[in-house]
C-alpha positions in Angstrom: 2.1 35.4 -8.4 1.5 31.6 -8.4 3.1 31.4 -4.9 0.8 34.1 -3.5 -2.5 32.9 -5.0 -1.9 29.2 -5.3 -2.0 27.2 -8.4 -3.1 23.8 -9.8 -0.3 21.8 -11.5 -0.4 18.5 -13.4 2.4 16.1 -12.5 3.2 12.7 -14.0 3.4 10.0 -11.3 4.5 6.4 -11.6 2.4 4.3 -9.2 1.7 0.6 -8.6 -1.9 -0.4 -9.2 -3.7 -3.8 -8.9 -3.3 -5.7 -12.2 -6.3 -7.0 -14.0 -6.8 -10.7 -13.7 -5.3 -11.2 -10.3 -7.2 -13.9 -8.2 -6.7 -14.6 -4.5 -7.2 -17.7 -2.3 -7.7 -17.8 1.4 -4.4 -18.5 3.2 -4.3 -22.1 4.5 -1.8 -21.4 7.2 -3.9 -18.8 9.1 -7.3 -19.6 7.6 -7.7 -16.0 6.4 -7.2 -14.3 9.8 -3.7 -13.0 9.1 -2.4 -14.2 12.5 -1.0 -17.5 13.7 -1.5 -18.5 17.4 1.1 -20.7 19.0 0.6 -22.5 22.3 3.5 -23.7 24.4 3.4 -25.7 27.7 5.8 -24.2 30.3 6.4 -24.7 33.9 4.1 -21.8 34.7 1.3 -23.2 32.5 0.2 -22.8 28.9 1.6 -19.8 27.1 -0.3 -18.4 24.1 1.4 -16.1 21.6 0.0 -14.6 18.4 2.2 -13.4 15.5 1.6 -12.2 11.9 1.3 -15.1 9.4 4.5 -15.5 7.5 2.8 -17.1 4.5 0.4 -14.2 3.6 2.1 -11.4 5.5 -1.0 -10.7 7.6 -3.4 -10.1 4.7 -5.2 -13.5 5.0 -5.0 -14.1 1.3 -2.4 -15.4 -1.1 -2.2 -14.8 -4.9 -3.6 -17.7 -6.9 -3.1 -16.3 -10.4 -1.5 -13.1 -11.7 -0.9 -11.8 -15.2 2.6 -11.6 -16.8 4.4 -8.4 -15.8 2.8 -8.2 -12.4 5.1 -8.3 -9.3 4.8 -10.7 -6.3 1.9 -8.6 -4.8 0.0 -8.6 -8.1 0.7 -5.0 -8.9 1.9 -3.4 -12.1 3.6 0.0 -12.7 1.4 2.6 -14.3 2.1 6.2 -15.2 -0.7 8.7 -14.6 -1.1 12.5 -14.8 -2.2 13.8 -11.4 -3.7 17.2 -10.8 -2.4 18.7 -7.6 -3.6 21.9 -6.0 -0.8 23.9 -4.4 -2.1 26.4 -1.9 -1.0 30.0 -1.7 1.8 30.9 0.6 4.0 27.8 0.2 7.7 28.2 0.4 10.6 26.4 -1.3 11.3 23.0 0.3 7.8 22.6 1.8 6.1 19.2 1.5 2.6 18.5 0.4 0.7 15.3 1.1 -1.6 14.2 -1.7 -3.8 11.3 -0.4 -5.1 8.6 -2.7 -2.7 9.3 -5.5 0.1 7.0 -4.4 0.4 3.2 -4.8 -2.6 1.0 -4.6 -3.8 0.2 -1.1 -4.0 3.5 0.6 -1.2 5.3 -1.0 -0.1 8.9 -0.7 2.2 11.1 -2.8 4.6 13.4 -1.0 5.4 16.4 -3.1 8.4 18.6 -2.4 8.0 22.2 -3.6 
């Protein structure tokens, strides 16, 4: 009956969220742009290349302070109960995407029925 009509289920999900008390500074390597530009003089002239900043990973910010228990990105593991609407007509083995319920910074939960 639940398969035919659809149902709403509550599921416990462990996700990483931003820890309270994390502060950021602007990356001094890329000056907050997230990219580093390199210029090389060659026989053909000046060659300019851009690459992702290796210091901040392209975010433009580096963590200044983080609380105890937070990982390198300033995230902590948290368990939440999430309500998921399962539509009618799903079959065993199907996957449902639940946007906004995954890890911090646009995360998505992928549910296997």
